C-alpha positions, 0 to 999 in steps of 0.5 A, a space after each residue: 500500500 505504501 506505493 499506492 495512492 487513492 481509494 476509487 481512483 488508485 494509482 501505483 507507481 514503480 521504478 527507480 531513478 537509474 532503473 530501466 523505467 519509471 511506471 505506473 498502474 491506474 485502477 478505477 479510472 472510469 471507462 470512456 475518458 478520451 486519452 489526449 496523448 498530446 496533452 499528457 505529453 505536454 504535462 510531462 514536458 512541464 516536469 521534464 529535466 533540462 527545460 531551462 538553465 534553472 533546473 537539472 540538465 539531465 536530458 530525458 525525453 520523458 515520453 510515455 508508453 501506454 501498455 494497457 487500459 486504452 482502446 481506440 483512444 479511450 479508457 476501457 475501465 480496466 487497469 491502465 499500465 504505462 512506463 516512461 523509460 530512463 535514457 540519460 542516467 550517469 550512474 558513475 556520478 554516484 559510485 562513491 556514495 555506495 557506502 556514504 550517507 548524504 546529509 538530509 537524504 533518504 540514504 540512512 533511513 532506507 538502509 536502516 529500514 530495508 538493509 539494502 539501498 540503491 545508491 544511484 541517484 537515490 533509487 526509489 526515493 528519487 524525485 524521478 519517481 514523480 514522472 509517473 505521478 504526472 502521467 496519472 495526474 494528467 489522466 485524472 485532469 482529463 477525467 475532471 474535464 466534464 466537471 469544468 474544474 480547473 487546477 492552477 498551481 504556481 510559485 508564490 515564494 522563493 527564499 524570502 522573495 514572495 508575491 505580495 497579493 493573494 491569488 485573486 490579484 493575478 492572472 494565473 495563466 501567465 505562470 507558464 510564461 515564467 521560468 519559475 512559474 510565477 504569474 508576476 513577471 517582476 517578482 519572477 525575475 527576482 526569483 530567477 536571479 536568486 536561484 542563479 545566485 545560489 546555483 553559482 555558489 553550489 547551493 540550493 534554495 526552497 520556497 512555496 507553491 500555491 494552488 487554486 482549484 475552481 468549480 469543485 461542487 459542494 459536497 465532496 469529502 469523506 468525514 471524519 477520517 477522509 476529509 478533503 483537506 486531509 486528503 490534499 495534505 496527504 497528497 502534497 506531503 508525499 511529494 519529494 522535498 515537501 515540508 508543510 501544507 496549509 489551506 485557506 487562511 492557514 497558519 496566518 489565521 492564528 492572528 485572527 479572531 473568530 469574528 474575523 475568520 468566519 465566512 458569513 453565508 450569503 444569498 448570491 444570485 439565488 444560490 447559497 455562497 459565502 461573503 469571504 473564503 478564509 475556509 479555503 473552499 472546505 468546511 468540515 472536511 467537505 467542499 462548499 463550492 467556493 475556490 479551494 486554495 492551499 500552499 505547499 512548502 518545499 525545502 532546499 534541495 538536499 544535494 549540494 555541489 559543496 563539501 559537507 560533513 557526513 559519515 559512512 556505513 560504519 559511522 566513520 566521519 568523512 566529507 562529501 561533495 556531490 557530482 552530477 546534474 541537480 536542481 538548485 530549486 525544486 519549485 519550477 518542476 514541482 508545480 506540475 507535480 502539485 497539480 497532478 496530485 491535486 487532480 488525482 485527489 479530486 477525481 478520487 473524491 468525485 468517484 466516491 461522491 458519485 458512488 455513495 453520496 447525494 451531491 447537491 446540484 444547486 
């Protein structure tokens, strides 16, 4: 189960960074969904390494090969199997890491848990695994199209450089025109400059990705242990380098009083709505029909092109300096991953609502 995500829309990923391929199996995808391969590939291209000078220069085409579950361009309702082949590994860059634990990586914990680990690029713990999530998330996006749901993630902060306004003040479609996927070009330029600065120093930096979901109908969510925001938090915190999640007013809401934080109900054009949306579109673990918005905090990439102190398998102190091709900042390539995990969560909960709950159509 640790490699499987979801309830009704179930996605299992497999493969390692330096193995033959990364792949996945999707079970529970509804039949009759049109499979737009060009769209799926465009989603992979957004995550693909080498897309700009700000990301790792590993040269991977990241082309998906579907093995089952699709006929005449549509899903059949049977398991969808797919692979994305690894074509540009440089395993020799990791030879010296076979007996050394890299700071803040999963080397020590994997070795402790399993008694064996693939030291080449981190093996299963590598963010390369997320390529399969993007494929499964793209199919989930296609399945969500009939609902009119849109998902827009964007970089809202890099280091101390952050967007000053909330998401309603920006044209989120402009994010794809930015190398860091920030919808404010002036702020984007400052973010890019900061990433280049830390990259030149052989260092890394983290930040925040925000996500906005529109047109989710009221009534999606499975209390008490399947709350929609809990499912989204679980999805986001499963992403490599993710360190925190909040939604709505989030952690900033602690400075508000209840009289300031509550979303008052109003009648808007004959429909029940709210005057504000500090709840972030979810109340009691169930969507209320308003925009759902959340943030995900990502730590600086753990692989540095600088010397760091560490120990080997026997506890002997040593020094390590990484080689190879690495991201100085995970955010630009993590944006489509956030969207993919969001889409899988939403289609999962759409299917749960359809199967066992009355969904209010007002």
